[in-house]
Z-matrix of the N, CA and C atoms (Angstrom, degrees):
N
C 1 1.470
C 2 1.534 1 110.37
N 3 1.325 2 117.31 1 48.23
C 4 1.452 3 122.38 2 -176.92
C 5 1.515 4 111.79 3 -57.74
N 6 1.321 5 117.01 4 -40.68
C 7 1.452 6 119.62 5 -177.64
C 8 1.510 7 111.88 6 -65.36
N 9 1.339 8 116.34 7 -37.07
C 10 1.453 9 120.01 8 176.38
C 11 1.516 10 110.22 9 -61.62
N 12 1.336 11 116.79 10 -44.91
C 13 1.448 12 120.54 11 -179.22
C 14 1.516 13 110.65 12 -64.35
N 15 1.319 14 117.13 13 -37.37
C 16 1.454 15 120.42 14 178.53
C 17 1.521 16 110.90 15 -62.09
N 18 1.329 17 116.17 16 -41.93
C 19 1.455 18 119.95 17 179.17
C 20 1.509 19 110.89 18 -62.29
N 21 1.350 20 116.81 19 -41.57
C 22 1.450 21 120.39 20 -179.66
C 23 1.520 22 110.74 21 -65.42
N 24 1.332 23 116.37 22 -41.44
C 25 1.450 24 120.05 23 -177.35
C 26 1.522 25 111.36 24 -65.35
N 27 1.318 26 118.19 25 -29.49
C 28 1.451 27 121.53 26 -178.78
C 29 1.513 28 112.62 27 -82.02
N 30 1.343 29 116.99 28 -2.78
C 31 1.447 30 121.14 29 178.02
C 32 1.512 31 113.74 30 94.55
N 33 1.309 32 118.77 31 -3.30
C 34 1.460 33 122.49 32 178.11
C 35 1.512 34 109.13 33 -104.65
N 36 1.338 35 116.09 34 140.01
C 37 1.457 36 119.13 35 178.01
C 38 1.516 37 109.18 36 -74.29
N 39 1.359 38 117.74 37 155.50
C 40 1.466 39 119.97 38 179.07
C 41 1.516 40 113.14 39 -58.95
N 42 1.341 41 116.88 40 -27.87
C 43 1.461 42 119.48 41 -176.67
C 44 1.517 43 112.55 42 -81.00
N 45 1.335 44 118.01 43 -15.47
C 46 1.466 45 119.69 44 -178.00
C 47 1.517 46 113.18 45 -117.84
N 48 1.334 47 117.57 46 -10.43
C 49 1.463 48 120.58 47 -173.06
C 50 1.517 49 112.95 48 -60.36
N 51 1.343 50 117.40 49 -29.13
C 52 1.459 51 119.01 50 -176.12
C 53 1.509 52 114.80 51 -103.96
N 54 1.335 53 118.26 52 8.76
C 55 1.465 54 119.80 53 -178.50
C 56 1.535 55 110.50 54 -64.28
N 57 1.325 56 115.43 55 133.54
C 58 1.445 57 120.43 56 171.32
C 59 1.519 58 115.99 57 76.54
N 60 1.322 59 118.31 58 8.29
C 61 1.456 60 118.39 59 177.54
C 62 1.522 61 109.98 60 -148.13
N 63 1.324 62 115.00 61 161.28
C 64 1.451 63 120.73 62 -178.86
C 65 1.525 64 109.76 63 -78.85
N 66 1.336 65 116.32 64 137.85
C 67 1.462 66 121.63 65 178.43
C 68 1.521 67 109.53 66 -121.39
N 69 1.326 68 117.38 67 151.25
C 70 1.466 69 119.66 68 171.01
C 71 1.527 70 109.18 69 -58.93
N 72 1.326 71 118.42 70 151.36
C 73 1.470 72 121.05 71 -175.14
C 74 1.524 73 114.80 72 -52.04
N 75 1.342 74 117.80 73 -43.71
C 76 1.462 75 118.71 74 -176.91
C 77 1.526 76 111.09 75 -67.71
N 78 1.329 77 117.10 76 -39.14
C 79 1.464 78 119.68 77 178.07
C 80 1.526 79 110.64 78 -67.29
N 81 1.328 80 116.58 79 -37.68
C 82 1.465 81 119.03 80 178.40
C 83 1.519 82 110.13 81 -64.87
N 84 1.332 83 116.79 82 -40.95
C 85 1.459 84 118.94 83 179.42
C 86 1.524 85 111.02 84 -63.25
N 87 1.333 86 116.76 85 -41.34
C 88 1.469 87 120.70 86 177.48
C 89 1.523 88 110.19 87 -60.30
N 90 1.319 89 116.34 88 -45.08
C 91 1.458 90 120.02 89 -179.72
C 92 1.527 91 111.29 90 -62.42
N 93 1.336 92 115.98 91 -45.66
C 94 1.465 93 119.38 92 -178.87
C 95 1.519 94 111.43 93 -65.64
N 96 1.324 95 117.27 94 -35.70
C 97 1.459 96 119.88 95 178.02
C 98 1.519 97 110.79 96 -65.80
N 99 1.342 98 117.44 97 -41.69
C 100 1.463 99 119.76 98 177.27
C 101 1.525 100 110.62 99 -64.06
N 102 1.319 101 116.97 100 -38.70
C 103 1.462 102 120.29 101 176.34
C 104 1.528 103 110.63 102 -64.20
N 105 1.332 104 116.14 103 -40.59
C 106 1.462 105 120.18 104 178.50
C 107 1.524 106 110.70 105 -62.61
N 108 1.322 107 117.08 106 -42.12
C 109 1.460 108 120.46 107 177.65
C 110 1.530 109 110.76 108 -59.79
N 111 1.330 110 116.54 109 -42.52
C 112 1.461 111 120.18 110 179.83
C 113 1.529 112 111.38 111 -63.89
N 114 1.334 113 116.21 112 -42.74
C 115 1.464 114 119.76 113 -178.93
C 116 1.523 115 110.97 114 -70.20
N 117 1.329 116 117.00 115 -43.66
C 118 1.460 117 119.77 116 178.98
C 119 1.529 118 110.78 117 -63.79
N 120 1.324 119 117.39 118 -34.79
C 121 1.460 120 120.31 119 177.79
C 122 1.529 121 110.97 120 -62.84
N 123 1.330 122 116.36 121 -37.43
C 124 1.464 123 120.55 122 179.39
C 125 1.514 124 112.85 123 -79.10
N 126 1.338 125 116.44 124 -41.24
C 127 1.457 126 120.76 125 -169.43
C 128 1.524 127 114.26 126 -100.82
N 129 1.329 128 117.48 127 -15.88
C 130 1.455 129 120.37 128 -177.02
C 131 1.515 130 111.61 129 89.02
N 132 1.322 131 116.06 130 162.07
C 133 1.464 132 120.88 131 -177.40
C 134 1.522 133 112.37 132 -61.44
N 135 1.313 134 116.32 133 -32.53
C 136 1.463 135 119.51 134 -176.26
C 137 1.522 136 112.81 135 -86.28
N 138 1.340 137 117.53 136 -10.96
C 139 1.449 138 118.77 137 -170.11
C 140 1.509 139 117.40 138 -107.46
N 141 1.341 140 118.01 139 -15.81
C 142 1.461 141 120.41 140 -174.25
C 143 1.531 142 111.36 141 -88.07
N 144 1.340 143 115.77 142 146.14
C 145 1.467 144 121.26 143 -178.32
C 146 1.529 145 110.13 144 -139.55
N 147 1.317 146 115.12 145 169.27
C 148 1.466 147 121.46 146 -176.45
C 149 1.530 148 112.36 147 -56.34
N 150 1.325 149 117.42 148 -40.50
C 151 1.461 150 120.32 149 -176.49
C 152 1.521 151 111.27 150 -61.63
N 153 1.337 152 116.78 151 -38.68
C 154 1.462 153 119.88 152 179.54
C 155 1.522 154 111.77 153 -69.33
N 156 1.342 155 116.41 154 -35.53
C 157 1.463 156 120.19 155 176.58
C 158 1.528 157 109.16 156 -64.62
N 159 1.321 158 116.39 157 -43.18
C 160 1.459 159 120.85 158 179.81
C 161 1.531 160 110.74 159 -61.40
N 162 1.329 161 117.19 160 -43.66
C 163 1.463 162 120.57 161 179.02
C 164 1.523 163 110.98 162 -63.21
N 165 1.315 164 116.68 163 -40.62
C 166 1.467 165 121.59 164 179.30
C 167 1.529 166 110.56 165 -62.69
N 168 1.318 167 116.83 166 -39.16
C 169 1.465 168 121.58 167 -176.37
C 170 1.524 169 113.05 168 -87.74
N 171 1.335 170 117.60 169 -15.24
C 172 1.452 171 120.32 170 -177.10
C 173 1.506 172 113.26 171 73.62
N 174 1.352 173 116.38 172 36.44
C 175 1.464 174 121.02 173 179.57
C 176 1.527 175 108.84 174 -128.48
N 177 1.318 176 115.88 175 171.21
C 178 1.461 177 120.61 176 176.89
C 179 1.526 178 109.96 177 -70.56
N 180 1.320 179 116.27 178 150.12
C 181 1.464 180 120.51 179 178.57
C 182 1.522 181 110.55 180 -58.62
N 183 1.327 182 116.38 181 -35.89
C 184 1.464 183 120.18 182 -179.88
C 185 1.528 184 111.80 183 -60.72
N 186 1.315 185 116.92 184 -30.50
C 187 1.467 186 120.22 185 179.10
C 188 1.522 187 110.73 186 -64.40
N 189 1.317 188 116.44 187 -40.71
C 190 1.462 189 120.00 188 178.95
C 191 1.522 190 110.13 189 -64.17
N 192 1.336 191 116.77 190 -39.40
C 193 1.457 192 120.33 191 179.91
C 194 1.532 193 111.86 192 -66.83
N 195 1.317 194 117.64 193 -27.18
C 196 1.463 195 120.01 194 176.90
C 197 1.527 196 110.23 195 -61.05
N 198 1.337 197 116.98 196 -40.99
C 199 1.468 198 121.54 197 -175.81
C 200 1.523 199 112.49 198 -90.52
N 201 1.321 200 116.66 199 -28.93
C 202 1.467 201 121.83 200 -179.50
C 203 1.527 202 107.37 201 -133.71
N 204 1.349 203 117.42 202 86.33
C 205 1.468 204 121.83 203 -168.41
C 206 1.526 205 115.19 204 -62.72
N 207 1.328 206 117.82 205 -25.13
C 208 1.461 207 121.27 206 -178.86
C 209 1.525 208 108.92 207 -134.01
N 210 1.329 209 114.97 208 166.05
C 211 1.468 210 117.41 209 176.63
C 212 1.524 211 110.46 210 -65.84
N 213 1.330 212 116.91 211 -34.28
C 214 1.460 213 120.47 212 177.11
C 215 1.524 214 110.63 213 -61.25
N 216 1.330 215 116.65 214 -40.40
C 217 1.467 216 120.02 215 178.08
C 218 1.518 217 111.11 216 -66.22
N 219 1.323 218 117.01 217 -37.47
C 220 1.458 219 121.65 218 179.15
C 221 1.529 220 110.86 219 -65.68
N 222 1.331 221 116.68 220 -48.95
C 223 1.462 222 120.72 221 178.01
C 224 1.525 223 110.01 222 -61.62
N 225 1.333 224 116.50 223 -43.35
C 226 1.454 225 120.43 224 -179.34
C 227 1.512 226 112.46 225 -60.19
N 228 1.340 227 117.59 226 -40.67
C 229 1.462 228 121.30 227 179.96
C 230 1.522 229 111.19 228 -66.21
N 231 1.328 230 116.88 229 -39.85
C 232 1.468 231 120.73 230 178.15
C 233 1.526 232 110.42 231 -64.50
N 234 1.330 233 116.84 232 -45.22
C 235 1.464 234 119.77 233 179.68
C 236 1.522 235 111.15 234 -68.10
N 237 1.338 236 117.39 235 -35.46
C 238 1.469 237 120.69 236 174.65
C 239 1.523 238 110.56 237 -55.07
N 240 1.335 239 115.95 238 -45.28
C 241 1.467 240 120.04 239 -176.55
C 242 1.528 241 111.73 240 -69.43
N 243 1.329 242 117.29 241 -41.69
C 244 1.469 243 120.02 242 178.52
C 245 1.526 244 110.02 243 -64.15
N 246 1.324 245 116.34 244 -43.58
C 247 1.461 246 121.13 245 178.91
C 248 1.527 247 110.77 246 -62.71
N 249 1.333 248 116.43 247 -46.68
C 250 1.470 249 120.38 248 179.00
C 251 1.523 250 111.24 249 -58.62
N 252 1.322 251 115.85 250 -46.06
C 253 1.462 252 121.88 251 -177.13
C 254 1.538 253 111.11 252 -59.79
N 255 1.315 254 117.42 253 -47.43
C 256 1.462 255 120.70 254 -176.13
C 257 1.527 256 112.54 255 -76.49
N 258 1.331 257 117.50 256 -35.67
C 259 1.457 258 119.83 257 176.59
C 260 1.531 259 111.33 258 -67.98
N 261 1.327 260 117.00 259 -41.32
C 262 1.464 261 119.74 260 177.38
C 263 1.525 262 110.64 261 -60.15
N 264 1.326 263 116.69 262 -41.90
C 265 1.457 264 120.96 263 179.07
C 266 1.530 265 110.70 264 -60.74
N 267 1.328 266 116.04 265 -46.58
C 268 1.466 267 120.51 266 -179.36
C 269 1.521 268 111.57 267 -65.17
N 270 1.318 269 116.73 268 -44.90
C 271 1.467 270 120.05 269 -177.81
C 272 1.517 271 112.09 270 -65.40
N 273 1.336 272 116.97 271 -38.30
C 274 1.468 273 119.90 272 177.45
C 275 1.524 274 110.61 273 -63.09
N 276 1.319 275 116.38 274 -46.60
C 277 1.467 276 119.87 275 -177.41
C 278 1.518 277 111.54 276 -64.93
N 279 1.314 278 117.39 277 -44.23
C 280 1.460 279 120.61 278 -171.56
C 281 1.526 280 113.56 279 -87.75
N 282 1.320 281 116.95 280 -4.21
C 283 1.463 282 119.38 281 173.10
C 284 1.527 283 111.10 282 -89.84
N 285 1.320 284 116.85 283 -5.71
C 286 1.458 285 121.15 284 -179.38
C 287 1.529 286 110.70 285 -75.94
N 288 1.313 287 115.16 286 157.65
C 289 1.462 288 120.35 287 174.29
C 290 1.526 289 109.12 288 -92.25
N 291 1.302 290 115.70 289 161.67
C 292 1.457 291 120.34 290 179.07
C 293 1.509 292 111.34 291 124.77
N 294 1.322 293 117.30 292 176.59
C 295 1.469 294 121.56 293 -179.09
C 296 1.524 295 111.54 294 -59.99
N 297 1.309 296 116.09 295 144.28
C 298 1.465 297 120.23 296 -178.83
C 299 1.529 298 111.33 297 -61.48
N 300 1.327 299 117.60 298 -34.52
C 301 1.463 300 119.84 299 178.63
C 302 1.520 301 110.61 300 -60.87
N 303 1.324 302 116.24 301 -40.96
C 304 1.461 303 120.92 302 179.01
C 305 1.523 304 110.94 303 -66.56
N 306 1.321 305 117.30 304 -39.65
C 307 1.459 306 121.22 305 -179.80
C 308 1.525 307 110.40 306 -63.83
N 309 1.324 308 116.76 307 -45.28
C 310 1.463 309 119.56 308 179.81
C 311 1.520 310 111.02 309 -66.30
N 312 1.330 311 117.00 310 -40.43
C 313 1.466 312 119.88 311 -179.99
C 314 1.530 313 109.99 312 -63.63
N 315 1.345 314 116.42 313 -41.57
C 316 1.454 315 120.99 314 179.42
C 317 1.527 316 110.83 315 -63.03
N 318 1.331 317 116.24 316 -44.81
C 319 1.465 318 120.51 317 -178.64
C 320 1.524 319 111.45 318 -64.37
N 321 1.314 320 116.72 319 -49.99
C 322 1.464 321 119.40 320 -176.25
C 323 1.525 322 110.71 321 -67.51
N 324 1.327 323 117.69 322 -37.61
C 325 1.469 324 120.41 323 177.15
C 326 1.521 325 110.99 324 -64.90
N 327 1.334 326 116.63 325 -39.11
C 328 1.469 327 120.17 326 177.40
C 329 1.525 328 110.46 327 -64.37
N 330 1.324 329 116.26 328 -40.26
C 331 1.464 330 119.79 329 177.17
C 332 1.521 331 110.41 330 -61.63
N 333 1.331 332 117.10 331 -46.98
C 334 1.463 333 120.41 332 -179.78
C 335 1.522 334 111.13 333 -60.47
N 336 1.327 335 117.11 334 -41.75
C 337 1.463 336 120.57 335 179.11
C 338 1.521 337 111.13 336 -64.81
N 339 1.326 338 116.93 337 -34.92
C 340 1.466 339 120.47 338 -177.67
C 341 1.523 340 112.13 339 -68.01
N 342 1.330 341 117.21 340 -22.35
C 343 1.465 342 119.27 341 176.61
C 344 1.526 343 109.85 342 -64.54
N 345 1.343 344 116.44 343 -30.78
C 346 1.464 345 120.65 344 176.18
C 347 1.519 346 111.90 345 -81.03
N 348 1.321 347 117.56 346 -42.16
C 349 1.464 348 121.06 347 -173.39
C 350 1.522 349 113.44 348 -84.64
N 351 1.328 350 117.41 349 -23.47
C 352 1.468 351 122.03 350 -178.45
C 353 1.536 352 108.68 351 -135.98
N 354 1.311 353 115.28 352 61.29
C 355 1.470 354 120.51 353 -172.63
C 356 1.525 355 112.23 354 -62.32
N 357 1.322 356 117.24 355 -36.43
C 358 1.469 357 119.02 356 -179.03
C 359 1.520 358 110.84 357 -62.62
N 360 1.327 359 117.23 358 -42.46
C 361 1.456 360 120.28 359 178.40
C 362 1.524 361 110.65 360 -64.51
N 363 1.322 362 117.37 361 -39.40
C 364 1.462 363 120.62 362 178.69
C 365 1.527 364 111.34 363 -64.11
N 366 1.319 365 117.08 364 -42.00
C 367 1.465 366 120.46 365 -179.22
C 368 1.522 367 111.39 366 -68.00
N 369 1.337 368 115.94 367 -40.66
C 370 1.471 369 118.77 368 178.00
C 371 1.529 370 109.54 369 -65.24
N 372 1.341 371 118.00 370 -42.77
C 373 1.467 372 120.64 371 177.75
C 374 1.525 373 110.98 372 -58.30
N 375 1.330 374 116.97 373 -45.48
C 376 1.456 375 120.44 374 -178.16
C 377 1.524 376 110.43 375 -62.74
N 378 1.322 377 117.26 376 -42.14
C 379 1.460 378 121.15 377 178.07
C 380 1.526 379 110.54 378 -64.82
N 381 1.323 380 116.64 379 -45.30
C 382 1.465 381 122.32 380 -179.31
C 383 1.527 382 110.78 381 -60.14
N 384 1.317 383 116.76 382 -39.34
C 385 1.465 384 120.67 383 -175.84
C 386 1.521 385 113.11 384 -66.45
N 387 1.326 386 116.94 385 -18.46
C 388 1.471 387 120.47 386 -179.54
C 389 1.525 388 112.21 387 -116.04
N 390 1.323 389 117.11 388 6.96
C 391 1.473 390 121.18 389 -178.33
C 392 1.521 391 109.52 390 -86.18
N 393 1.319 392 116.26 391 81.74
C 394 1.463 393 120.83 392 -174.73
C 395 1.524 394 109.04 393 -83.09
N 396 1.336 395 114.30 394 74.47
C 397 1.462 396 121.19 395 179.36
C 398 1.522 397 107.89 396 -131.28
N 399 1.324 398 115.54 397 154.45
C 400 1.459 399 120.29 398 -175.36
C 401 1.524 400 113.11 399 -60.62
N 402 1.339 401 117.87 400 -30.78
C 403 1.456 402 119.32 401 -173.02
C 404 1.530 403 113.64 402 -75.54
N 405 1.336 404 118.22 403 -30.38
C 406 1.466 405 119.53 404 -176.20
C 407 1.532 406 114.36 405 -123.75
N 408 1.311 407 117.87 406 -19.14
C 409 1.473 408 120.78 407 -174.51
C 410 1.533 409 113.37 408 -63.77
N 411 1.335 410 120.13 409 -48.18
C 412 1.468 411 118.92 410 179.25
C 413 1.521 412 112.61 411 -57.91
N 414 1.315 413 116.24 412 -38.29
C 415 1.462 414 118.78 413 178.79
C 416 1.526 415 110.64 414 -65.67
N 417 1.327 416 117.32 415 -39.87
C 418 1.468 417 118.68 416 178.79
C 419 1.522 418 110.50 417 -62.60
N 420 1.326 419 117.30 418 -42.87
C 421 1.466 420 119.97 419 -179.06
C 422 1.527 421 111.13 420 -62.38
N 423 1.326 422 117.55 421 -39.66
C 424 1.465 423 120.75 422 178.29
C 425 1.529 424 110.68 423 -64.68
N 426 1.339 425 116.48 424 -43.03
C 427 1.464 426 120.96 425 177.00
C 428 1.524 427 110.74 426 -61.87
N 429 1.321 428 116.50 427 -45.04
C 430 1.468 429 120.66 428 -179.86
C 431 1.523 430 111.38 429 -60.27
N 432 1.325 431 116.88 430 -40.05
C 433 1.465 432 119.86 431 179.44
C 434 1.526 433 111.27 432 -63.12
N 435 1.316 434 117.94 433 -32.80
C 436 1.468 435 120.21 434 177.46
C 437 1.528 436 110.21 435 -67.18
N 438 1.318 437 117.05 436 -41.12
C 439 1.468 438 120.62 437 176.81
C 440 1.523 439 110.13 438 -64.08
N 441 1.328 440 116.54 439 -44.51
C 442 1.468 441 121.28 440 -179.34
C 443 1.522 442 110.21 441 -60.42
N 444 1.315 443 117.27 442 -41.39
C 445 1.467 444 120.53 443 -179.96
C 446 1.521 445 111.23 444 -62.75
N 447 1.331 446 117.60 445 -39.06
C 448 1.467 447 121.22 446 178.25
C 449 1.529 448 110.12 447 -64.16
N 450 1.322 449 116.65 448 -46.04
C 451 1.464 450 120.81 449 -179.46
C 452 1.527 451 110.81 450 -65.44
N 453 1.323 452 116.25 451 -44.42
C 454 1.468 453 120.15 452 -177.16
C 455 1.523 454 111.23 453 -62.87
N 456 1.321 455 117.39 454 -36.02
C 457 1.469 456 120.48 455 179.48
C 458 1.526 457 110.96 456 -63.00
N 459 1.337 458 116.90 457 -39.22
C 460 1.465 459 119.55 458 177.89
C 461 1.517 460 111.13 459 -70.23
N 462 1.322 461 116.94 460 -36.23
C 463 1.468 462 119.53 461 176.28
C 464 1.523 463 110.42 462 -62.41
N 465 1.310 464 116.64 463 -44.49
C 466 1.471 465 120.53 464 179.23
C 467 1.527 466 110.99 465 -61.76
N 468 1.327 467 116.62 466 -40.16
C 469 1.459 468 119.29 467 177.57
C 470 1.522 469 110.63 468 -64.48
N 471 1.334 470 116.29 469 -42.28
C 472 1.457 471 120.25 470 177.84
C 473 1.516 472 112.32 471 -61.40
N 474 1.316 473 116.66 472 -35.12
C 475 1.471 474 119.94 473 176.93
C 476 1.523 475 110.76 474 -68.55
N 477 1.320 476 116.79 475 -42.12
C 478 1.464 477 119.83 476 178.84
C 479 1.528 478 111.69 477 -62.72
N 480 1.327 479 115.91 478 -34.17
C 481 1.460 480 120.38 479 -177.12
C 482 1.526 481 112.71 480 -91.28
N 483 1.323 482 116.55 481 4.15
C 484 1.453 483 120.45 482 175.65
C 485 1.517 484 115.66 483 78.35
N 486 1.330 485 117.38 484 16.56
C 487 1.460 486 121.24 485 -178.36
C 488 1.529 487 112.60 486 -95.17
N 489 1.319 488 116.84 487 -25.87
C 490 1.458 489 122.04 488 -177.81
C 491 1.520 490 108.27 489 -120.48
N 492 1.314 491 115.48 490 138.68
C 493 1.456 492 121.04 491 -177.84
C 494 1.529 493 111.61 492 -56.16
N 495 1.321 494 115.57 493 138.41
C 496 1.461 495 120.77 494 176.53
C 497 1.525 496 111.88 495 -72.45
N 498 1.317 497 117.00 496 -9.62
C 499 1.462 498 120.53 497 -178.97
C 500 1.529 499 112.44 498 -75.67
N 501 1.335 500 117.22 499 -19.58
C 502 1.451 501 118.09 500 -176.09
C 503 1.526 502 110.81 501 -84.83
N 504 1.311 503 116.02 502 150.57
C 505 1.457 504 121.97 503 175.06
C 506 1.526 505 108.15 504 -94.42
N 507 1.330 506 118.62 505 119.81
C 508 1.467 507 120.64 506 -174.02
C 509 1.530 508 114.04 507 -55.18
N 510 1.320 509 117.00 508 -45.26
C 511 1.461 510 118.71 509 -177.54
C 512 1.519 511 111.35 510 -69.42
N 513 1.337 512 117.19 511 -43.23
C 514 1.462 513 120.10 512 178.94
C 515 1.521 514 110.83 513 -60.28
N 516 1.337 515 116.49 514 -44.36
C 517 1.460 516 119.13 515 -178.30
C 518 1.524 517 111.54 516 -69.31
N 519 1.323 518 117.49 517 -33.66
C 520 1.460 519 120.07 518 175.22
C 521 1.526 520 110.20 519 -61.86
N 522 1.314 521 116.74 520 -40.36
C 523 1.472 522 120.17 521 178.14
C 524 1.529 523 111.03 522 -65.04
N 525 1.331 524 117.20 523 -37.79
C 526 1.462 525 120.39 524 178.39
C 527 1.527 526 111.21 525 -64.24
N 528 1.328 527 116.50 526 -37.39
C 529 1.464 528 119.94 527 178.71
C 530 1.528 529 110.25 528 -66.96
N 531 1.335 530 116.81 529 -41.19
C 532 1.471 531 119.61 530 175.94
C 533 1.525 532 109.93 531 -60.88
N 534 1.329 533 116.66 532 -41.28
C 535 1.465 534 119.57 533 177.32
C 536 1.517 535 112.09 534 -62.60
N 537 1.333 536 116.74 535 -39.25
C 538 1.467 537 120.62 536 178.73
C 539 1.520 538 111.57 537 -63.19
N 540 1.350 539 116.58 538 -29.11
C 541 1.467 540 119.61 539 178.87
C 542 1.525 541 111.10 540 -60.42
N 543 1.329 542 117.59 541 -32.83
C 544 1.458 543 120.14 542 177.38
C 545 1.525 544 110.77 543 -63.67
N 546 1.345 545 116.79 544 -43.50
C 547 1.460 546 119.65 545 -179.92
C 548 1.523 547 110.97 546 -67.99
N 549 1.331 548 117.26 547 -37.81
C 550 1.466 549 120.28 548 177.09
C 551 1.528 550 109.70 549 -59.85
N 552 1.330 551 116.35 550 -43.25
C 553 1.457 552 120.54 551 179.30
C 554 1.520 553 110.91 552 -61.96
N 555 1.323 554 117.05 553 -43.82
C 556 1.468 555 120.32 554 178.14
C 557 1.521 556 111.02 555 -61.86
N 558 1.326 557 116.65 556 -42.36
C 559 1.470 558 120.02 557 179.41
C 560 1.528 559 110.69 558 -61.79
N 561 1.327 560 117.11 559 -40.72
C 562 1.456 561 119.95 560 179.42
C 563 1.528 562 111.16 561 -67.54
N 564 1.332 563 116.68 562 -40.87
C 565 1.455 564 119.95 563 -179.26
C 566 1.525 565 112.93 564 -69.84
N 567 1.328 566 117.12 565 -21.80
C 568 1.467 567 120.64 566 177.30
C 569 1.521 568 111.39 567 -99.68
N 570 1.338 569 116.30 568 14.31
C 571 1.469 570 122.49 569 172.56
C 572 1.525 571 113.56 570 58.97
N 573 1.323 572 115.05 571 41.00
C 574 1.465 573 118.48 572 172.94
C 575 1.530 574 109.20 573 -66.93
N 576 1.336 575 118.15 574 146.95
C 577 1.469 576 120.52 575 -179.57
C 578 1.528 577 111.39 576 -57.73
N 579 1.335 578 115.72 577 145.50
C 580 1.467 579 120.67 578 -178.33
C 581 1.521 580 111.22 579 -57.09
N 582 1.335 581 116.81 580 -38.32
C 583 1.466 582 120.34 581 -179.49
C 584 1.525 583 111.02 582 -63.30
N 585 1.333 584 116.57 583 -35.31
C 586 1.469 585 120.37 584 179.70
C 587 1.529 586 110.61 585 -70.26
N 588 1.341 587 116.09 586 -40.04
C 589 1.464 588 120.03 587 177.24
C 590 1.522 589 109.98 588 -63.60
N 591 1.331 590 117.08 589 -44.60
C 592 1.468 591 120.92 590 179.29
C 593 1.520 592 111.11 591 -61.35
N 594 1.328 593 116.36 592 -41.85
C 595 1.476 594 119.90 593 179.52
C 596 1.518 595 110.50 594 -64.48
N 597 1.330 596 116.19 595 -39.27
C 598 1.467 597 119.76 596 178.19
C 599 1.526 598 110.41 597 -62.78
N 600 1.329 599 116.64 598 -44.08
C 601 1.462 600 120.49 599 179.78
C 602 1.528 601 110.80 600 -59.76
N 603 1.333 602 116.65 601 -47.81
C 604 1.466 603 120.05 602 -179.10
C 605 1.529 604 111.07 603 -63.51
N 606 1.336 605 116.56 604 -40.63
C 607 1.462 606 120.79 605 179.89
C 608 1.525 607 111.05 606 -63.80
N 609 1.326 608 115.54 607 -46.05
C 610 1.465 609 120.41 608 -178.54
C 611 1.518 610 111.20 609 -62.85
N 612 1.325 611 117.15 610 -48.75
C 613 1.463 612 119.78 611 -177.41
C 614 1.530 613 111.22 612 -64.34
N 615 1.311 614 116.75 613 -40.94
C 616 1.463 615 119.03 614 178.94
C 617 1.517 616 111.82 615 -64.77
N 618 1.335 617 116.47 616 -42.53
C 619 1.465 618 120.32 617 -177.60
C 620 1.527 619 111.82 618 -71.48
N 621 1.323 620 116.83 619 -41.83
C 622 1.460 621 120.19 620 -175.91
C 623 1.515 622 111.99 621 -72.37
N 624 1.325 623 116.17 622 -45.31
C 625 1.467 624 120.01 623 -171.20
C 626 1.525 625 112.99 624 -91.79
N 627 1.313 626 118.05 625 -17.44
C 628 1.470 627 119.48 626 179.04
C 629 1.509 628 112.13 627 58.74
N 630 1.331 629 117.42 628 51.42
C 631 1.454 630 120.75 629 -178.30
C 632 1.522 631 110.90 630 -55.85
N 633 1.307 632 115.13 631 135.32
C 634 1.460 633 121.42 632 -179.10
C 635 1.511 634 108.69 633 -81.65
N 636 1.337 635 119.69 634 121.19
C 637 1.452 636 120.90 635 -179.75
C 638 1.516 637 112.30 636 -67.61
N 639 1.345 638 117.09 637 145.48
C 640 1.469 639 122.04 638 179.09
C 641 1.524 640 108.39 639 -117.46
């Protein structure tokens, strides 16, 4: 998302950087996607439409249809971005070397921080995770399984290296960590003190994973 970062660095938000002027196609698509994320975060997956994206971006409705020809394409692009964002975060954290406890702490702390820095993505993820409908639910479950597999692999490595208790089930504990992410998001959205969020993270990871003291 280089173009998004460029817009932020110049002092303009991605949703307003292209108002009133012509943009190259890729930059326009980036802008419209950021606008879509903002609208979907406010309205929910079932409530946002092309006209609202156009109003957010300050462009004609037809412009949005050029980049996202159907509502299915629009929803798909938003979910693509949320999925990419969270999978990239997980893969970066869990590809690092070091103790498994440190890897999990780094990943969960990065997730908590992203709720502040990328609130629209966090809100869309939270909505998606509870949208038990035929059109988006199977895709969410497939995405969740990819996250669980990444977490479980680190748990298994921690068990082999004697850092995580052999009593825990890697897949079950990975699911518990994903569940804890929902509570972390709620705590951030209700402006709980940072120290309280950090304490919750440490408590959850210690209780779920049963880290072996050294």
